[in-house]
C-alpha positions as CSV (number, residue, x, y, z in Angstrom):
1,M,18.2,13.8,-11.1
2,E,14.5,14.0,-10.2
3,R,13.5,11.7,-7.4
4,M,10.2,10.1,-6.4
5,R,8.3,12.2,-3.8
6,T,8.5,10.8,-0.2
7,R,6.4,11.4,2.9
8,P,7.4,10.8,6.5
9,I,6.1,7.9,8.6
10,P,4.6,10.0,11.5
11,R,5.9,7.8,14.3
12,T,9.6,8.1,13.3
13,G,9.9,10.7,10.5
14,E,11.4,8.0,8.2
15,Q,10.8,9.0,4.6
16,L,8.8,6.6,2.5
17,P,8.4,6.8,-1.3
18,V,4.8,7.6,-2.2
19,I,4.2,4.8,-4.7
20,G,4.5,1.2,-3.8
21,M,2.9,-2.1,-5.0
22,G,0.7,-4.9,-3.8
23,T,0.9,-8.5,-4.7
24,W,-2.7,-9.8,-4.4
25,R,-3.3,-12.2,-7.4
26,T,-0.3,-10.9,-9.4
27,F,2.5,-12.6,-7.5
28,D,0.7,-15.9,-6.8
29,V,2.7,-17.8,-9.5
30,G,4.8,-20.9,-9.9
31,E,8.5,-21.3,-10.3
32,S,8.8,-21.1,-14.1
33,E,10.8,-18.3,-15.7
34,D,7.9,-17.5,-18.0
35,A,5.7,-16.8,-14.9
36,R,8.4,-15.0,-12.9
37,K,10.2,-12.8,-15.5
38,P,7.5,-10.2,-15.7
39,L,7.4,-9.9,-12.0
40,R,11.1,-9.5,-11.7
41,D,10.7,-6.7,-14.2
42,V,7.9,-5.2,-12.2
43,L,10.1,-5.0,-9.2
44,G,12.9,-3.5,-11.2
45,R,10.6,-0.8,-12.5
46,L,9.5,0.0,-9.0
47,F,13.0,0.3,-7.6
48,D,14.3,2.1,-10.7
49,A,11.7,4.8,-10.1
50,G,12.6,5.1,-6.5
51,G,9.8,3.1,-4.9
52,R,10.4,0.6,-2.1
53,V,7.1,-0.5,-0.5
54,I,6.0,-4.1,-1.3
55,D,2.9,-5.4,0.5
56,S,1.8,-9.0,0.7
57,S,-0.1,-11.5,2.9
58,P,-0.2,-15.3,3.6
59,M,-3.8,-15.0,2.2
60,Y,-2.2,-14.3,-1.3
61,G,-1.1,-17.9,-2.0
62,R,2.6,-18.0,-3.0
63,A,3.0,-14.3,-3.2
64,E,5.2,-13.9,-0.1
65,Q,7.6,-16.6,-1.3
66,V,7.8,-15.2,-4.8
67,V,8.6,-11.7,-3.5
68,G,11.3,-13.3,-1.3
69,D,12.7,-15.2,-4.3
70,L,12.8,-12.2,-6.6
71,V,13.4,-9.1,-4.6
72,D,17.0,-7.7,-4.5
73,P,17.7,-6.9,-0.8
74,T,20.5,-4.4,-1.8
75,R,17.8,-2.1,-3.2
76,R,16.4,-1.6,0.3
77,P,12.8,-2.7,-0.1
78,F,10.3,-1.8,2.6
79,L,8.5,-5.1,3.1
80,A,5.1,-5.4,4.6
81,T,2.9,-8.5,5.2
82,K,0.1,-9.6,7.5
83,V,-1.0,-12.0,10.1
84,W,-4.3,-13.7,9.1
85,T,-5.2,-16.3,11.7
86,S,-6.8,-16.6,15.1
87,G,-4.9,-17.6,18.3
88,R,-1.7,-16.2,19.8
89,E,0.6,-19.2,19.0
90,E,-0.9,-19.7,15.5
91,G,-0.3,-16.0,14.8
92,I,3.3,-16.2,16.0
93,E,4.0,-19.2,13.8
94,Q,2.4,-17.7,10.8
95,M,4.3,-14.4,11.1
96,R,7.6,-16.1,11.5
97,R,6.9,-18.2,8.4
98,S,5.9,-15.1,6.5
99,I,9.1,-13.3,7.4
100,R,11.2,-16.3,6.4
101,R,9.4,-16.4,3.1
102,M,9.4,-12.7,2.2
103,A,12.8,-11.7,3.7
104,P,15.0,-14.7,3.4
105,H,18.1,-12.6,3.2
106,G,17.1,-10.4,6.2
107,E,18.1,-12.7,9.0
108,G,19.0,-10.7,12.1
109,R,17.4,-7.5,10.7
110,P,14.0,-6.2,11.8
111,F,11.1,-6.9,9.4
112,D,9.6,-3.6,8.2
113,L,5.9,-3.9,8.8
114,M,3.6,-6.6,10.1
115,Q,-0.2,-5.9,9.8
116,I,-3.3,-7.6,11.2
117,H,-5.2,-8.6,8.1
118,N,-8.8,-7.6,8.1
119,L,-8.7,-7.2,11.8
120,V,-8.7,-11.0,12.3
121,G,-7.9,-11.7,16.0
122,W,-6.6,-8.2,16.5
123,R,-7.0,-8.1,20.2
124,T,-4.9,-11.3,20.4
125,H,-2.2,-10.1,18.0
126,V,-1.6,-6.5,19.2
127,P,0.3,-7.5,22.4
128,T,2.6,-9.8,20.3
129,L,3.2,-7.1,17.7
130,R,4.0,-4.5,20.4
131,A,6.5,-7.0,22.0
132,W,8.1,-7.7,18.7
133,K,8.5,-4.1,17.9
134,E,10.0,-3.5,21.3
135,S,12.5,-6.4,20.8
136,G,13.4,-5.3,17.3
137,T,11.8,-8.3,15.5
138,I,9.6,-5.8,13.5
139,R,10.0,-2.0,13.0
140,Y,6.3,-1.1,12.6
141,W,2.9,-2.7,13.1
142,G,-0.5,-1.9,11.7
143,I,-4.1,-3.0,10.9
144,T,-5.9,-3.5,7.6
145,H,-9.4,-4.0,6.2
146,Y,-10.9,-3.9,2.7
147,T,-14.5,-2.8,3.5
148,D,-16.0,0.5,4.5
149,S,-18.1,-1.3,7.2
150,A,-14.9,-1.9,9.2
151,F,-14.0,1.8,9.3
152,P,-15.7,2.6,12.7
153,E,-13.8,-0.3,14.4
154,M,-10.5,0.8,12.7
155,E,-11.0,4.3,13.9
156,E,-11.5,3.1,17.4
157,I,-8.3,1.0,17.2
158,V,-6.4,4.0,15.8
159,R,-7.6,6.1,18.8
160,T,-7.0,3.5,21.5
161,E,-4.2,1.2,20.4
162,K,-2.1,3.7,18.3
163,P,-0.9,1.4,15.5
164,D,2.0,2.7,13.3
165,F,0.1,2.0,10.0
166,V,-3.4,1.6,8.7
167,Q,-4.1,0.0,5.3
168,L,-7.5,0.9,3.8
169,P,-9.4,1.2,0.5
170,Y,-9.6,4.7,-0.9
171,S,-10.0,6.0,-4.4
172,V,-11.7,8.7,-6.5
173,G,-14.7,6.3,-6.6
174,A,-14.7,5.2,-3.0
175,R,-14.2,8.1,-0.6
176,E,-15.8,7.0,2.6
177,A,-12.4,7.0,4.4
178,E,-12.3,10.8,4.0
179,K,-15.1,11.3,6.5
180,R,-13.5,10.0,9.7
181,L,-10.8,7.5,9.3
182,L,-8.2,9.5,7.4
183,P,-8.6,12.5,9.8
184,A,-8.3,10.1,12.7
185,C,-5.1,8.7,11.4
186,A,-3.7,12.2,10.8
187,E,-4.7,13.3,14.3
188,H,-3.0,10.3,15.9
189,G,0.1,10.1,13.8
190,V,-0.7,6.9,11.9
191,A,0.8,6.3,8.4
192,I,-1.7,5.2,5.7
193,L,-1.2,2.6,2.9
194,V,-4.0,2.7,0.3
195,E,-5.2,-0.6,-1.2
196,R,-7.6,-0.8,-4.2
197,P,-6.6,2.6,-5.6
198,F,-8.1,1.6,-9.0
199,E,-11.2,-0.2,-7.5
200,A,-9.9,-3.6,-8.8
201,G,-9.7,-2.0,-12.3
202,S,-13.3,-0.7,-12.5
203,L,-12.1,2.9,-12.6
204,F,-10.4,2.2,-15.9
205,R,-13.5,0.6,-17.4
206,D,-15.3,3.9,-16.7
207,V,-12.7,5.9,-18.7
208,V,-11.5,3.5,-21.3
209,K,-13.0,5.4,-24.2
210,R,-12.4,8.9,-22.8
211,P,-9.4,11.0,-23.8
212,L,-7.2,12.3,-21.1
213,P,-8.6,15.7,-20.0
214,G,-6.6,18.8,-20.8
215,W,-6.3,19.6,-17.1
216,A,-4.2,16.5,-16.5
217,A,-1.2,18.5,-17.6
218,E,-1.8,20.9,-14.7
219,V,-0.8,18.0,-12.3
220,D,1.8,16.5,-14.6
221,C,-0.3,13.4,-15.5
222,S,0.1,11.5,-18.7
223,S,-2.3,8.7,-18.0
224,W,-5.5,7.9,-16.1
225,A,-3.6,5.7,-13.7
226,Q,-1.5,8.7,-12.7
227,I,-4.7,10.8,-12.2
228,F,-6.2,8.2,-10.0
229,L,-3.1,7.8,-7.9
230,K,-2.4,11.6,-7.6
231,F,-6.0,12.1,-6.5
232,I,-5.2,9.8,-3.6
233,L,-1.8,11.5,-2.9
234,G,-3.5,14.8,-2.9
235,H,-4.9,13.9,0.5
236,P,-2.1,14.9,2.9
237,A,-2.8,12.0,5.4
238,V,-1.9,9.4,2.8
239,N,1.6,7.9,2.7
240,C,1.5,5.4,-0.1
241,P,-1.0,3.7,-2.5
242,I,0.0,0.2,-3.4
243,P,-1.6,-0.9,-6.7
244,A,-0.9,-4.5,-7.8
245,T,0.2,-5.3,-11.3
246,A,2.1,-8.0,-13.2
247,N,2.8,-5.7,-16.1
248,P,6.1,-3.9,-16.0
249,E,4.8,-1.0,-18.2
250,H,1.9,-0.5,-15.8
251,M,4.3,-0.4,-12.9
252,A,6.4,2.2,-14.6
253,D,3.3,4.2,-15.4
254,N,2.0,4.0,-11.8
255,A,5.4,5.1,-10.5
256,R,5.3,8.3,-12.5
257,A,2.5,9.4,-10.1
258,G,5.2,9.9,-7.5
259,F,6.7,12.7,-9.6
260,G,5.6,16.2,-10.4
261,R,2.8,18.3,-9.1
262,L,-0.1,17.0,-6.9
263,P,-3.7,18.2,-7.1
264,D,-4.8,20.7,-4.4
265,E,-8.2,20.3,-2.9
266,A,-9.9,22.3,-5.7
267,M,-8.4,20.1,-8.3
268,R,-9.3,17.0,-6.4
269,K,-13.0,18.2,-6.4
270,R,-12.7,18.8,-10.1
271,I,-11.4,15.3,-10.6
272,V,-14.3,13.8,-8.6
273,A,-16.8,15.9,-10.5
274,G,-15.3,15.0,-13.9
275,L,-15.3,11.3,-13.2
276,T,-18.3,10.7,-11.0
277,G,-20.6,13.7,-11.6
278,G,-19.7,14.9,-8.1
279,G,-21.7,12.2,-6.3
280,R,-21.0,8.9,-4.7
C-alpha cells in the first residue's frame, strides 16, 4: 500500500509525514455536532492518508480545546501548539493549559512541539522550553512568525539558539524565505513547518478560471492545491506544510500532495514562471 512521504526531523531522525494541518479560524467552533462533525471528518481524512501533524495556538480561540476533544490519540498525532504571552510564569501557565486542552489523554507523555508564537517574549521562554525538553515535558521546541520582516531575527535565533523547529510563511507567491532563512535552517539542522501555503486562499483566486496545466501530471498532481503544496515540498529543507481547512474533501485533496513525484528545481522554476510570470 502506498504511504505518505515522510522526512526526518534533523535533530533526531524521527520521520514526520510531509502534509499536516493548521487550525487557525477553522477549529474555533462551539460544541454543537453540526459545527464539529466536519472537523472530525477533516481529522479522519488526515490520519487515513498517513498525516499526523496538527498545529494550533492559544491565539486561535477554542481551537486547542476542539482538537483535544476530537482527535483520536490512538492514531499517534504529532501535536504542536505555541506560547503567546510575555513573562516567565505567565508563559508556563499558558503552556500547561494548552497541553491540557490539546492533549487531554496524554498525561504522563511528553507533548510533541511547543513553539514561541511570533517570537513574543522569546528570550524569556527559551530557557523554560530547554528545561522542559530536558525533563521530558516536551519533545521539541521551536519559533514561529508570519511576516517576512521577522526573518532576520529568526535567522539569528536559528544560528545562536538552535531550536528544533521553525514555522514560517512560504509559498509559490511568497518566496522570501528561500534567500536566507531556509538555508540557515538546513545548515543548522532545524525542521521547518510551513504556514500560509495557499497565501490565505489568494493563490486559488489567481487560478480559479485556469485549467490544470498539462505538466501537472509530471509531478502527479490532480489539483492546484497539490501543485502549490508540492512546490513547497520541492524545497529539500521543508518538512511539512500545514494548510488549514474545515472541509474534509479539501483535506483529502491536500493530503494527496504527500504522494507521488515532487518537482525538481527546474520544475519549481517552471511553476513560478507559469503562475507569477517569474517575478515577485
